[in-house]
PyMOL Python script that loads the backbone (N, CA, C, O; Angstrom):
from pymol import cmd

cmd.read_pdbstr("""\
ATOM      1  N   MET A   1     -18.754  -2.287 -13.587  1.00  0.00           N
ATOM      2  CA  MET A   1     -17.326  -2.293 -13.301  1.00  0.00           C
ATOM      3  C   MET A   1     -16.887  -0.896 -12.886  1.00  0.00           C
ATOM      4  O   MET A   1     -17.369   0.102 -13.422  1.00  0.00           O
ATOM      5  N   ASN A   2     -15.987  -0.834 -11.943  1.00  0.00           N
ATOM      6  CA  ASN A   2     -15.475   0.429 -11.442  1.00  0.00           C
ATOM      7  C   ASN A   2     -14.421   0.969 -12.405  1.00  0.00           C
ATOM      8  O   ASN A   2     -13.418   0.305 -12.668  1.00  0.00           O
ATOM      9  N   HIS A   3     -14.648   2.171 -12.928  1.00  0.00           N
ATOM     10  CA  HIS A   3     -13.680   2.787 -13.829  1.00  0.00           C
ATOM     11  C   HIS A   3     -12.742   3.670 -13.025  1.00  0.00           C
ATOM     12  O   HIS A   3     -13.178   4.539 -12.270  1.00  0.00           O
ATOM     13  N   LEU A   4     -11.462   3.438 -13.197  1.00  0.00           N
ATOM     14  CA  LEU A   4     -10.449   4.199 -12.472  1.00  0.00           C
ATOM     15  C   LEU A   4      -9.958   5.354 -13.326  1.00  0.00           C
ATOM     16  O   LEU A   4      -9.855   5.245 -14.548  1.00  0.00           O
ATOM     17  N   THR A   5      -9.658   6.458 -12.665  1.00  0.00           N
ATOM     18  CA  THR A   5      -9.017   7.557 -13.376  1.00  0.00           C
ATOM     19  C   THR A   5      -7.572   7.163 -13.660  1.00  0.00           C
ATOM     20  O   THR A   5      -7.056   6.190 -13.109  1.00  0.00           O
ATOM     21  N   HIS A   6      -6.942   7.923 -14.516  1.00  0.00           N
ATOM     22  CA  HIS A   6      -5.530   7.665 -14.825  1.00  0.00           C
ATOM     23  C   HIS A   6      -4.688   7.731 -13.553  1.00  0.00           C
ATOM     24  O   HIS A   6      -3.810   6.893 -13.344  1.00  0.00           O
ATOM     25  N   GLU A   7      -4.952   8.722 -12.705  1.00  0.00           N
ATOM     26  CA  GLU A   7      -4.185   8.889 -11.470  1.00  0.00           C
ATOM     27  C   GLU A   7      -4.407   7.726 -10.511  1.00  0.00           C
ATOM     28  O   GLU A   7      -3.468   7.269  -9.860  1.00  0.00           O
ATOM     29  N   GLU A   8      -5.652   7.244 -10.422  1.00  0.00           N
ATOM     30  CA  GLU A   8      -5.946   6.109  -9.545  1.00  0.00           C
ATOM     31  C   GLU A   8      -5.244   4.849 -10.039  1.00  0.00           C
ATOM     32  O   GLU A   8      -4.664   4.105  -9.248  1.00  0.00           O
ATOM     33  N   LEU A   9      -5.297   4.616 -11.335  1.00  0.00           N
ATOM     34  CA  LEU A   9      -4.632   3.447 -11.905  1.00  0.00           C
ATOM     35  C   LEU A   9      -3.125   3.535 -11.708  1.00  0.00           C
ATOM     36  O   LEU A   9      -2.481   2.553 -11.339  1.00  0.00           O
ATOM     37  N   GLU A  10      -2.568   4.715 -11.955  1.00  0.00           N
ATOM     38  CA  GLU A  10      -1.133   4.912 -11.757  1.00  0.00           C
ATOM     39  C   GLU A  10      -0.748   4.674 -10.300  1.00  0.00           C
ATOM     40  O   GLU A  10       0.258   4.020 -10.024  1.00  0.00           O
ATOM     41  N   GLY A  11      -1.533   5.194  -9.377  1.00  0.00           N
ATOM     42  CA  GLY A  11      -1.252   5.007  -7.958  1.00  0.00           C
ATOM     43  C   GLY A  11      -1.295   3.550  -7.550  1.00  0.00           C
ATOM     44  O   GLY A  11      -0.425   3.083  -6.815  1.00  0.00           O
ATOM     45  N   ARG A  12      -2.305   2.826  -8.021  1.00  0.00           N
ATOM     46  CA  ARG A  12      -2.431   1.409  -7.668  1.00  0.00           C
ATOM     47  C   ARG A  12      -1.279   0.600  -8.251  1.00  0.00           C
ATOM     48  O   ARG A  12      -0.706  -0.244  -7.561  1.00  0.00           O
ATOM     49  N   LEU A  13      -0.935   0.846  -9.509  1.00  0.00           N
ATOM     50  CA  LEU A  13       0.179   0.119 -10.127  1.00  0.00           C
ATOM     51  C   LEU A  13       1.501   0.427  -9.427  1.00  0.00           C
ATOM     52  O   LEU A  13       2.308  -0.473  -9.197  1.00  0.00           O
ATOM     53  N   ASN A  14       1.719   1.690  -9.092  1.00  0.00           N
ATOM     54  CA  ASN A  14       2.947   2.061  -8.376  1.00  0.00           C
ATOM     55  C   ASN A  14       3.018   1.374  -7.022  1.00  0.00           C
ATOM     56  O   ASN A  14       4.088   0.924  -6.612  1.00  0.00           O
ATOM     57  N   ALA A  15       1.892   1.287  -6.325  1.00  0.00           N
ATOM     58  CA  ALA A  15       1.869   0.620  -5.021  1.00  0.00           C
ATOM     59  C   ALA A  15       2.264  -0.846  -5.161  1.00  0.00           C
ATOM     60  O   ALA A  15       3.072  -1.351  -4.382  1.00  0.00           O
ATOM     61  N   HIS A  16       1.698  -1.528  -6.150  1.00  0.00           N
ATOM     62  CA  HIS A  16       2.019  -2.946  -6.356  1.00  0.00           C
ATOM     63  C   HIS A  16       3.490  -3.122  -6.717  1.00  0.00           C
ATOM     64  O   HIS A  16       4.157  -4.017  -6.197  1.00  0.00           O
ATOM     65  N   ARG A  17       3.989  -2.281  -7.595  1.00  0.00           N
ATOM     66  CA  ARG A  17       5.390  -2.384  -8.014  1.00  0.00           C
ATOM     67  C   ARG A  17       6.334  -2.177  -6.827  1.00  0.00           C
ATOM     68  O   ARG A  17       7.259  -2.965  -6.625  1.00  0.00           O
ATOM     69  N   GLU A  18       6.106  -1.131  -6.050  1.00  0.00           N
ATOM     70  CA  GLU A  18       6.971  -0.847  -4.907  1.00  0.00           C
ATOM     71  C   GLU A  18       6.889  -1.945  -3.851  1.00  0.00           C
ATOM     72  O   GLU A  18       7.902  -2.320  -3.261  1.00  0.00           O
ATOM     73  N   LEU A  19       5.686  -2.459  -3.613  1.00  0.00           N
ATOM     74  CA  LEU A  19       5.549  -3.557  -2.651  1.00  0.00           C
ATOM     75  C   LEU A  19       6.330  -4.784  -3.098  1.00  0.00           C
ATOM     76  O   LEU A  19       7.023  -5.408  -2.295  1.00  0.00           O
ATOM     77  N   MET A  20       6.221  -5.128  -4.363  1.00  0.00           N
ATOM     78  CA  MET A  20       6.933  -6.311  -4.867  1.00  0.00           C
ATOM     79  C   MET A  20       8.446  -6.129  -4.781  1.00  0.00           C
ATOM     80  O   MET A  20       9.160  -7.040  -4.361  1.00  0.00           O
ATOM     81  N   ILE A  21       8.929  -4.971  -5.172  1.00  0.00           N
ATOM     82  CA  ILE A  21      10.371  -4.714  -5.105  1.00  0.00           C
ATOM     83  C   ILE A  21      10.861  -4.799  -3.662  1.00  0.00           C
ATOM     84  O   ILE A  21      11.851  -5.471  -3.375  1.00  0.00           O
ATOM     85  N   ASP A  22      10.161  -4.111  -2.754  1.00  0.00           N
ATOM     86  CA  ASP A  22      10.568  -4.132  -1.343  1.00  0.00           C
ATOM     87  C   ASP A  22      10.468  -5.530  -0.746  1.00  0.00           C
ATOM     88  O   ASP A  22      11.346  -5.947   0.010  1.00  0.00           O
ATOM     89  N   PHE A  23       9.411  -6.252  -1.079  1.00  0.00           N
ATOM     90  CA  PHE A  23       9.207  -7.590  -0.528  1.00  0.00           C
ATOM     91  C   PHE A  23      10.291  -8.554  -1.008  1.00  0.00           C
ATOM     92  O   PHE A  23      10.863  -9.292  -0.205  1.00  0.00           O
ATOM     93  N   ILE A  24      10.571  -8.551  -2.290  1.00  0.00           N
ATOM     94  CA  ILE A  24      11.589  -9.458  -2.823  1.00  0.00           C
ATOM     95  C   ILE A  24      12.964  -9.095  -2.267  1.00  0.00           C
ATOM     96  O   ILE A  24      13.747  -9.981  -1.924  1.00  0.00           O
ATOM     97  N   ALA A  25      13.262  -7.802  -2.178  1.00  0.00           N
ATOM     98  CA  ALA A  25      14.542  -7.380  -1.594  1.00  0.00           C
ATOM     99  C   ALA A  25      14.655  -7.852  -0.149  1.00  0.00           C
ATOM    100  O   ALA A  25      15.718  -8.309   0.272  1.00  0.00           O
ATOM    101  N   ALA A  26      13.573  -7.746   0.609  1.00  0.00           N
ATOM    102  CA  ALA A  26      13.584  -8.205   2.003  1.00  0.00           C
ATOM    103  C   ALA A  26      13.788  -9.712   2.077  1.00  0.00           C
ATOM    104  O   ALA A  26      14.567 -10.193   2.899  1.00  0.00           O
ATOM    105  N   LEU A  27      13.094 -10.460   1.225  1.00  0.00           N
ATOM    106  CA  LEU A  27      13.254 -11.920   1.220  1.00  0.00           C
ATOM    107  C   LEU A  27      14.693 -12.324   0.915  1.00  0.00           C
ATOM    108  O   LEU A  27      15.226 -13.257   1.516  1.00  0.00           O
ATOM    109  N   LEU A  28      15.306 -11.623  -0.011  1.00  0.00           N
ATOM    110  CA  LEU A  28      16.678 -11.946  -0.395  1.00  0.00           C
ATOM    111  C   LEU A  28      17.699 -11.531   0.664  1.00  0.00           C
ATOM    112  O   LEU A  28      18.839 -11.995   0.647  1.00  0.00           O
ATOM    113  N   SER A  29      17.288 -10.661   1.581  1.00  0.00           N
ATOM    114  CA  SER A  29      18.213 -10.117   2.578  1.00  0.00           C
ATOM    115  C   SER A  29      18.123 -10.770   3.948  1.00  0.00           C
ATOM    116  O   SER A  29      18.942 -10.474   4.818  1.00  0.00           O
ATOM    117  N   GLY A  30      17.152 -11.648   4.164  1.00  0.00           N
ATOM    118  CA  GLY A  30      17.077 -12.367   5.430  1.00  0.00           C
ATOM    119  C   GLY A  30      15.935 -11.940   6.327  1.00  0.00           C
ATOM    120  O   GLY A  30      15.221 -10.974   6.056  1.00  0.00           O
ATOM    121  N   GLU A  31      15.786 -12.702   7.416  1.00  0.00           N
ATOM    122  CA  GLU A  31      14.653 -12.558   8.337  1.00  0.00           C
ATOM    123  C   GLU A  31      14.536 -11.158   8.935  1.00  0.00           C
ATOM    124  O   GLU A  31      13.433 -10.621   9.042  1.00  0.00           O
ATOM    125  N   GLU A  32      15.654 -10.569   9.322  1.00  0.00           N
ATOM    126  CA  GLU A  32      15.604  -9.231   9.927  1.00  0.00           C
ATOM    127  C   GLU A  32      15.030  -8.212   8.943  1.00  0.00           C
ATOM    128  O   GLU A  32      14.241  -7.351   9.329  1.00  0.00           O
ATOM    129  N   ARG A  33      15.423  -8.309   7.686  1.00  0.00           N
ATOM    130  CA  ARG A  33      14.914  -7.394   6.655  1.00  0.00           C
ATOM    131  C   ARG A  33      13.431  -7.636   6.387  1.00  0.00           C
ATOM    132  O   ARG A  33      12.697  -6.693   6.090  1.00  0.00           O
ATOM    133  N   VAL A  34      12.983  -8.879   6.488  1.00  0.00           N
ATOM    134  CA  VAL A  34      11.556  -9.175   6.322  1.00  0.00           C
ATOM    135  C   VAL A  34      10.768  -8.497   7.435  1.00  0.00           C
ATOM    136  O   VAL A  34       9.707  -7.926   7.186  1.00  0.00           O
ATOM    137  N   GLN A  35      11.279  -8.557   8.652  1.00  0.00           N
ATOM    138  CA  GLN A  35      10.611  -7.891   9.774  1.00  0.00           C
ATOM    139  C   GLN A  35      10.617  -6.373   9.590  1.00  0.00           C
ATOM    140  O   GLN A  35       9.620  -5.712   9.882  1.00  0.00           O
ATOM    141  N   ASP A  36      11.725  -5.818   9.111  1.00  0.00           N
ATOM    142  CA  ASP A  36      11.786  -4.383   8.819  1.00  0.00           C
ATOM    143  C   ASP A  36      10.763  -4.011   7.748  1.00  0.00           C
ATOM    144  O   ASP A  36      10.089  -2.986   7.855  1.00  0.00           O
ATOM    145  N   PHE A  37      10.651  -4.844   6.721  1.00  0.00           N
ATOM    146  CA  PHE A  37       9.680  -4.613   5.649  1.00  0.00           C
ATOM    147  C   PHE A  37       8.265  -4.565   6.213  1.00  0.00           C
ATOM    148  O   PHE A  37       7.491  -3.670   5.870  1.00  0.00           O
ATOM    149  N   ALA A  38       7.923  -5.511   7.068  1.00  0.00           N
ATOM    150  CA  ALA A  38       6.579  -5.552   7.658  1.00  0.00           C
ATOM    151  C   ALA A  38       6.317  -4.299   8.489  1.00  0.00           C
ATOM    152  O   ALA A  38       5.214  -3.753   8.464  1.00  0.00           O
ATOM    153  N   ARG A  39       7.319  -3.849   9.218  1.00  0.00           N
ATOM    154  CA  ARG A  39       7.181  -2.626  10.022  1.00  0.00           C
ATOM    155  C   ARG A  39       6.972  -1.401   9.132  1.00  0.00           C
ATOM    156  O   ARG A  39       6.085  -0.584   9.382  1.00  0.00           O
ATOM    157  N   ARG A  40       7.795  -1.285   8.095  1.00  0.00           N
ATOM    158  CA  ARG A  40       7.672  -0.147   7.170  1.00  0.00           C
ATOM    159  C   ARG A  40       6.323  -0.156   6.466  1.00  0.00           C
ATOM    160  O   ARG A  40       5.708   0.893   6.272  1.00  0.00           O
ATOM    161  N   LEU A  41       5.871  -1.337   6.090  1.00  0.00           N
ATOM    162  CA  LEU A  41       4.590  -1.457   5.407  1.00  0.00           C
ATOM    163  C   LEU A  41       3.463  -0.937   6.289  1.00  0.00           C
ATOM    164  O   LEU A  41       2.582  -0.218   5.819  1.00  0.00           O
ATOM    165  N   THR A  42       3.491  -1.295   7.551  1.00  0.00           N
ATOM    166  CA  THR A  42       2.471  -0.826   8.486  1.00  0.00           C
ATOM    167  C   THR A  42       2.534   0.691   8.630  1.00  0.00           C
ATOM    168  O   THR A  42       1.500   1.358   8.656  1.00  0.00           O
ATOM    169  N   GLU A  43       3.737   1.231   8.724  1.00  0.00           N
ATOM    170  CA  GLU A  43       3.893   2.685   8.851  1.00  0.00           C
ATOM    171  C   GLU A  43       3.404   3.403   7.599  1.00  0.00           C
ATOM    172  O   GLU A  43       2.689   4.400   7.697  1.00  0.00           O
ATOM    173  N   GLU A  44       3.781   2.908   6.430  1.00  0.00           N
ATOM    174  CA  GLU A  44       3.382   3.544   5.183  1.00  0.00           C
ATOM    175  C   GLU A  44       1.880   3.442   4.952  1.00  0.00           C
ATOM    176  O   GLU A  44       1.274   4.336   4.363  1.00  0.00           O
ATOM    177  N   ALA A  45       1.291   2.364   5.411  1.00  0.00           N
ATOM    178  CA  ALA A  45      -0.150   2.188   5.221  1.00  0.00           C
ATOM    179  C   ALA A  45      -0.946   3.174   6.051  1.00  0.00           C
ATOM    180  O   ALA A  45      -2.121   3.415   5.773  1.00  0.00           O
ATOM    181  N   SER A  46      -0.324   3.740   7.059  1.00  0.00           N
ATOM    182  CA  SER A  46      -1.042   4.702   7.893  1.00  0.00           C
ATOM    183  C   SER A  46      -0.876   6.130   7.380  1.00  0.00           C
ATOM    184  O   SER A  46      -1.298   7.076   8.045  1.00  0.00           O
ATOM    185  N   PHE A  47      -0.266   6.299   6.203  1.00  0.00           N
ATOM    186  CA  PHE A  47      -0.115   7.615   5.581  1.00  0.00           C
ATOM    187  C   PHE A  47      -1.491   8.261   5.404  1.00  0.00           C
ATOM    188  O   PHE A  47      -2.400   7.674   4.818  1.00  0.00           O
ATOM    189  N   GLN A  48      -1.616   9.459   5.915  1.00  0.00           N
ATOM    190  CA  GLN A  48      -2.831  10.235   5.692  1.00  0.00           C
ATOM    191  C   GLN A  48      -2.418  11.686   5.552  1.00  0.00           C
ATOM    192  O   GLN A  48      -1.606  12.187   6.330  1.00  0.00           O
ATOM    193  N   ASP A  49      -2.968  12.347   4.577  1.00  0.00           N
ATOM    194  CA  ASP A  49      -2.651  13.750   4.378  1.00  0.00           C
ATOM    195  C   ASP A  49      -3.722  14.582   5.061  1.00  0.00           C
ATOM    196  O   ASP A  49      -4.781  14.835   4.488  1.00  0.00           O
ATOM    197  N   HIS A  50      -3.445  15.006   6.283  1.00  0.00           N
ATOM    198  CA  HIS A  50      -4.421  15.773   7.050  1.00  0.00           C
ATOM    199  C   HIS A  50      -4.471  17.235   6.609  1.00  0.00           C
ATOM    200  O   HIS A  50      -5.338  17.984   7.059  1.00  0.00           O
ATOM    201  N   GLN A  51      -3.573  17.641   5.754  1.00  0.00           N
ATOM    202  CA  GLN A  51      -3.520  19.049   5.396  1.00  0.00           C
ATOM    203  C   GLN A  51      -4.307  19.371   4.142  1.00  0.00           C
ATOM    204  O   GLN A  51      -4.537  20.544   3.848  1.00  0.00           O
ATOM    205  N   GLU A  52      -4.718  18.376   3.407  1.00  0.00           N
ATOM    206  CA  GLU A  52      -5.456  18.605   2.175  1.00  0.00           C
ATOM    207  C   GLU A  52      -6.815  17.953   2.267  1.00  0.00           C
ATOM    208  O   GLU A  52      -6.935  16.825   2.744  1.00  0.00           O
ATOM    209  N   ASP A  53      -7.827  18.642   1.820  1.00  0.00           N
ATOM    210  CA  ASP A  53      -9.162  18.076   1.704  1.00  0.00           C
ATOM    211  C   ASP A  53      -9.267  17.517   0.294  1.00  0.00           C
ATOM    212  O   ASP A  53      -9.188  18.280  -0.669  1.00  0.00           O
ATOM    213  N   PRO A  54      -9.446  16.181   0.140  1.00  0.00           N
ATOM    214  CA  PRO A  54      -9.472  15.595  -1.198  1.00  0.00           C
ATOM    215  C   PRO A  54     -10.498  16.250  -2.111  1.00  0.00           C
ATOM    216  O   PRO A  54     -10.341  16.210  -3.331  1.00  0.00           O
ATOM    217  N   GLY A  55     -11.535  16.848  -1.558  1.00  0.00           N
ATOM    218  CA  GLY A  55     -12.555  17.482  -2.378  1.00  0.00           C
ATOM    219  C   GLY A  55     -12.101  18.780  -3.011  1.00  0.00           C
ATOM    220  O   GLY A  55     -12.763  19.282  -3.919  1.00  0.00           O
ATOM    221  N   VAL A  56     -10.989  19.338  -2.558  1.00  0.00           N
ATOM    222  CA  VAL A  56     -10.540  20.613  -3.101  1.00  0.00           C
ATOM    223  C   VAL A  56      -9.288  20.478  -3.965  1.00  0.00           C
ATOM    224  O   VAL A  56      -8.681  21.486  -4.324  1.00  0.00           O
ATOM    225  N   LEU A  57      -8.901  19.275  -4.297  1.00  0.00           N
ATOM    226  CA  LEU A  57      -7.732  19.090  -5.147  1.00  0.00           C
ATOM    227  C   LEU A  57      -8.066  19.482  -6.577  1.00  0.00           C
ATOM    228  O   LEU A  57      -9.126  19.124  -7.090  1.00  0.00           O
ATOM    229  N   SER A  58      -7.180  20.203  -7.211  1.00  0.00           N
ATOM    230  CA  SER A  58      -7.373  20.539  -8.615  1.00  0.00           C
ATOM    231  C   SER A  58      -6.841  19.400  -9.475  1.00  0.00           C
ATOM    232  O   SER A  58      -6.171  18.490  -8.987  1.00  0.00           O
ATOM    233  N   GLU A  59      -7.149  19.470 -10.746  1.00  0.00           N
ATOM    234  CA  GLU A  59      -6.658  18.432 -11.655  1.00  0.00           C
ATOM    235  C   GLU A  59      -5.145  18.474 -11.770  1.00  0.00           C
ATOM    236  O   GLU A  59      -4.536  17.501 -12.215  1.00  0.00           O
ATOM    237  N   ASP A  60      -4.527  19.577 -11.379  1.00  0.00           N
ATOM    238  CA  ASP A  60      -3.070  19.701 -11.434  1.00  0.00           C
ATOM    239  C   ASP A  60      -2.387  18.923 -10.320  1.00  0.00           C
ATOM    240  O   ASP A  60      -1.165  18.772 -10.328  1.00  0.00           O
ATOM    241  N   ASP A  61      -3.151  18.434  -9.375  1.00  0.00           N
ATOM    242  CA  ASP A  61      -2.594  17.702  -8.245  1.00  0.00           C
ATOM    243  C   ASP A  61      -2.587  16.196  -8.502  1.00  0.00           C
ATOM    244  O   ASP A  61      -2.839  15.405  -7.593  1.00  0.00           O
ATOM    245  N   ALA A  62      -2.300  15.807  -9.736  1.00  0.00           N
ATOM    246  CA  ALA A  62      -2.322  14.395 -10.114  1.00  0.00           C
ATOM    247  C   ALA A  62      -1.313  13.587  -9.313  1.00  0.00           C
ATOM    248  O   ALA A  62      -1.584  12.439  -8.960  1.00  0.00           O
ATOM    249  N   GLY A  63      -0.161  14.162  -9.021  1.00  0.00           N
ATOM    250  CA  GLY A  63       0.851  13.450  -8.244  1.00  0.00           C
ATOM    251  C   GLY A  63       0.367  13.123  -6.851  1.00  0.00           C
ATOM    252  O   GLY A  63       0.580  12.013  -6.362  1.00  0.00           O
ATOM    253  N   LEU A  64      -0.282  14.076  -6.206  1.00  0.00           N
ATOM    254  CA  LEU A  64      -0.828  13.833  -4.873  1.00  0.00           C
ATOM    255  C   LEU A  64      -1.952  12.807  -4.931  1.00  0.00           C
ATOM    256  O   LEU A  64      -2.067  11.951  -4.054  1.00  0.00           O
ATOM    257  N   ALA A  65      -2.780  12.896  -5.970  1.00  0.00           N
ATOM    258  CA  ALA A  65      -3.870  11.930  -6.122  1.00  0.00           C
ATOM    259  C   ALA A  65      -3.316  10.522  -6.301  1.00  0.00           C
ATOM    260  O   ALA A  65      -3.835   9.573  -5.713  1.00  0.00           O
ATOM    261  N   ALA A  66      -2.268  10.377  -7.106  1.00  0.00           N
ATOM    262  CA  ALA A  66      -1.660   9.063  -7.316  1.00  0.00           C
ATOM    263  C   ALA A  66      -1.021   8.557  -6.028  1.00  0.00           C
ATOM    264  O   ALA A  66      -1.119   7.371  -5.715  1.00  0.00           O
ATOM    265  N   ALA A  67      -0.366   9.443  -5.276  1.00  0.00           N
ATOM    266  CA  ALA A  67       0.263   9.037  -4.015  1.00  0.00           C
ATOM    267  C   ALA A  67      -0.784   8.619  -2.994  1.00  0.00           C
ATOM    268  O   ALA A  67      -0.588   7.648  -2.264  1.00  0.00           O
ATOM    269  N   THR A  68      -1.891   9.343  -2.939  1.00  0.00           N
ATOM    270  CA  THR A  68      -2.967   8.994  -2.016  1.00  0.00           C
ATOM    271  C   THR A  68      -3.581   7.656  -2.397  1.00  0.00           C
ATOM    272  O   THR A  68      -3.864   6.830  -1.528  1.00  0.00           O
ATOM    273  N   THR A  69      -3.789   7.438  -3.690  1.00  0.00           N
ATOM    274  CA  THR A  69      -4.322   6.161  -4.157  1.00  0.00           C
ATOM    275  C   THR A  69      -3.351   5.037  -3.844  1.00  0.00           C
ATOM    276  O   THR A  69      -3.774   3.950  -3.450  1.00  0.00           O
ATOM    277  N   ALA A  70      -2.051   5.278  -4.011  1.00  0.00           N
ATOM    278  CA  ALA A  70      -1.046   4.263  -3.695  1.00  0.00           C
ATOM    279  C   ALA A  70      -1.101   3.909  -2.213  1.00  0.00           C
ATOM    280  O   ALA A  70      -1.039   2.733  -1.854  1.00  0.00           O
ATOM    281  N   ALA A  71      -1.216   4.911  -1.355  1.00  0.00           N
ATOM    282  CA  ALA A  71      -1.304   4.650   0.087  1.00  0.00           C
ATOM    283  C   ALA A  71      -2.563   3.860   0.413  1.00  0.00           C
ATOM    284  O   ALA A  71      -2.530   2.953   1.244  1.00  0.00           O
ATOM    285  N   ASP A  72      -3.668   4.198  -0.237  1.00  0.00           N
ATOM    286  CA  ASP A  72      -4.914   3.450  -0.033  1.00  0.00           C
ATOM    287  C   ASP A  72      -4.753   1.998  -0.471  1.00  0.00           C
ATOM    288  O   ASP A  72      -5.251   1.085   0.188  1.00  0.00           O
ATOM    289  N   GLU A  73      -4.058   1.790  -1.582  1.00  0.00           N
ATOM    290  CA  GLU A  73      -3.852   0.436  -2.097  1.00  0.00           C
ATOM    291  C   GLU A  73      -2.966  -0.369  -1.156  1.00  0.00           C
ATOM    292  O   GLU A  73      -3.246  -1.540  -0.900  1.00  0.00           O
ATOM    293  N   VAL A  74      -1.906   0.235  -0.640  1.00  0.00           N
ATOM    294  CA  VAL A  74      -1.033  -0.451   0.317  1.00  0.00           C
ATOM    295  C   VAL A  74      -1.832  -0.830   1.555  1.00  0.00           C
ATOM    296  O   VAL A  74      -1.707  -1.943   2.067  1.00  0.00           O
ATOM    297  N   ARG A  75      -2.654   0.100   2.034  1.00  0.00           N
ATOM    298  CA  ARG A  75      -3.497  -0.167   3.203  1.00  0.00           C
ATOM    299  C   ARG A  75      -4.438  -1.340   2.933  1.00  0.00           C
ATOM    300  O   ARG A  75      -4.609  -2.212   3.785  1.00  0.00           O
ATOM    301  N   SER A  76      -5.044  -1.360   1.756  1.00  0.00           N
ATOM    302  CA  SER A  76      -5.957  -2.442   1.383  1.00  0.00           C
ATOM    303  C   SER A  76      -5.232  -3.785   1.312  1.00  0.00           C
ATOM    304  O   SER A  76      -5.743  -4.797   1.790  1.00  0.00           O
ATOM    305  N   ILE A  77      -4.049  -3.789   0.718  1.00  0.00           N
ATOM    306  CA  ILE A  77      -3.256  -5.016   0.617  1.00  0.00           C
ATOM    307  C   ILE A  77      -2.845  -5.492   2.003  1.00  0.00           C
ATOM    308  O   ILE A  77      -2.907  -6.688   2.291  1.00  0.00           O
ATOM    309  N   LEU A  78      -2.427  -4.572   2.861  1.00  0.00           N
ATOM    310  CA  LEU A  78      -2.030  -4.930   4.221  1.00  0.00           C
ATOM    311  C   LEU A  78      -3.203  -5.538   4.988  1.00  0.00           C
ATOM    312  O   LEU A  78      -3.031  -6.536   5.687  1.00  0.00           O
ATOM    313  N   GLU A  79      -4.381  -4.953   4.866  1.00  0.00           N
ATOM    314  CA  GLU A  79      -5.565  -5.496   5.546  1.00  0.00           C
ATOM    315  C   GLU A  79      -5.877  -6.908   5.060  1.00  0.00           C
ATOM    316  O   GLU A  79      -6.180  -7.789   5.865  1.00  0.00           O
ATOM    317  N   ALA A  80      -5.803  -7.127   3.746  1.00  0.00           N
ATOM    318  CA  ALA A  80      -6.064  -8.456   3.191  1.00  0.00           C
ATOM    319  C   ALA A  80      -5.007  -9.454   3.651  1.00  0.00           C
ATOM    320  O   ALA A  80      -5.329 -10.600   3.962  1.00  0.00           O
ATOM    321  N   ALA A  81      -3.754  -9.026   3.695  1.00  0.00           N
ATOM    322  CA  ALA A  81      -2.672  -9.912   4.142  1.00  0.00           C
ATOM    323  C   ALA A  81      -2.838 -10.284   5.610  1.00  0.00           C
ATOM    324  O   ALA A  81      -2.621 -11.435   5.989  1.00  0.00           O
ATOM    325  N   ARG A  82      -3.220  -9.319   6.435  1.00  0.00           N
ATOM    326  CA  ARG A  82      -3.448  -9.620   7.851  1.00  0.00           C
ATOM    327  C   ARG A  82      -4.601 -10.604   8.023  1.00  0.00           C
ATOM    328  O   ARG A  82      -4.517 -11.530   8.829  1.00  0.00           O
ATOM    329  N   ALA A  83      -5.669 -10.404   7.271  1.00  0.00           N
ATOM    330  CA  ALA A  83      -6.815 -11.314   7.360  1.00  0.00           C
ATOM    331  C   ALA A  83      -6.416 -12.725   6.939  1.00  0.00           C
ATOM    332  O   ALA A  83      -6.814 -13.703   7.572  1.00  0.00           O
ATOM    333  N   ARG A  84      -5.633 -12.829   5.874  1.00  0.00           N
ATOM    334  CA  ARG A  84      -5.193 -14.149   5.417  1.00  0.00           C
ATOM    335  C   ARG A  84      -4.252 -14.785   6.430  1.00  0.00           C
ATOM    336  O   ARG A  84      -4.356 -15.981   6.702  1.00  0.00           O
ATOM    337  N   ALA A  85      -3.339 -14.006   6.991  1.00  0.00           N
ATOM    338  CA  ALA A  85      -2.415 -14.537   8.004  1.00  0.00           C
ATOM    339  C   ALA A  85      -3.186 -15.034   9.218  1.00  0.00           C
ATOM    340  O   ALA A  85      -2.875 -16.096   9.759  1.00  0.00           O
ATOM    341  N   ASP A  86      -4.194 -14.273   9.653  1.00  0.00           N
ATOM    342  CA  ASP A  86      -5.023 -14.704  10.784  1.00  0.00           C
ATOM    343  C   ASP A  86      -5.750 -16.003  10.462  1.00  0.00           C
ATOM    344  O   ASP A  86      -5.814 -16.907  11.295  1.00  0.00           O
ATOM    345  N   ALA A  87      -6.297 -16.097   9.251  1.00  0.00           N
ATOM    346  CA  ALA A  87      -7.017 -17.310   8.854  1.00  0.00           C
ATOM    347  C   ALA A  87      -6.078 -18.511   8.815  1.00  0.00           C
ATOM    348  O   ALA A  87      -6.438 -19.597   9.270  1.00  0.00           O
ATOM    349  N   LEU A  88      -4.887 -18.323   8.278  1.00  0.00           N
ATOM    350  CA  LEU A  88      -3.914 -19.418   8.227  1.00  0.00           C
ATOM    351  C   LEU A  88      -3.480 -19.831   9.623  1.00  0.00           C
ATOM    352  O   LEU A  88      -3.334 -21.019   9.911  1.00  0.00           O
ATOM    353  N   GLN A  89      -3.275 -18.854  10.483  1.00  0.00           N
ATOM    354  CA  GLN A  89      -2.855 -19.155  11.848  1.00  0.00           C
ATOM    355  C   GLN A  89      -3.965 -19.904  12.589  1.00  0.00           C
ATOM    356  O   GLN A  89      -3.684 -20.851  13.325  1.00  0.00           O
ATOM    357  N   ASN A  90      -5.198 -19.497  12.406  1.00  0.00           N
ATOM    358  CA  ASN A  90      -6.322 -20.179  13.053  1.00  0.00           C
ATOM    359  C   ASN A  90      -6.506 -21.598  12.522  1.00  0.00           C
ATOM    360  O   ASN A  90      -6.880 -22.502  13.270  1.00  0.00           O
ATOM    361  N   ARG A  91      -6.247 -21.790  11.244  1.00  0.00           N
ATOM    362  CA  ARG A  91      -6.395 -23.107  10.640  1.00  0.00           C
ATOM    363  C   ARG A  91      -5.305 -24.065  11.108  1.00  0.00           C
ATOM    364  O   ARG A  91      -5.548 -25.258  11.292  1.00  0.00           O
ATOM    365  N   HIS A  92      -4.094 -23.525  11.299  1.00  0.00           N
ATOM    366  CA  HIS A  92      -2.951 -24.384  11.642  1.00  0.00           C
ATOM    367  C   HIS A  92      -2.580 -24.345  13.115  1.00  0.00           C
ATOM    368  O   HIS A  92      -1.684 -25.063  13.560  1.00  0.00           O
ATOM    369  N   GLY A  93      -3.256 -23.524  13.847  1.00  0.00           N
ATOM    370  CA  GLY A  93      -2.722 -23.482  15.148  1.00  0.00           C
ATOM    371  C   GLY A  93      -3.460 -23.135  16.306  1.00  0.00           C
ATOM    372  O   GLY A  93      -2.910 -23.125  17.408  1.00  0.00           O
TER     373      GLY A  93
END
""", "prot")
cmd.dss("prot")
cmd.show_as("cartoon", "prot")
cmd.util.cbc("prot")
cmd.orient("prot")
């Protein structure tokens, strides 16, 4: 089993929480907000910190580590959602 650091676990949980809050808010606000949510999700998933080399982060950079893990988790969720949407579209259409 893969053991996560505290920062990795925090980042993944934060990503899930923020996605759920944004998604439910978009659903409650109508189709235009759902489309805005999908656009923002794609933009956020492309977050990359080109200025820091992950190998040189100190243990004091826990916030950056959690944010990077959160971005990785959003990217992973987006990839899985796209794959599922493609599969559903191919099955139904």
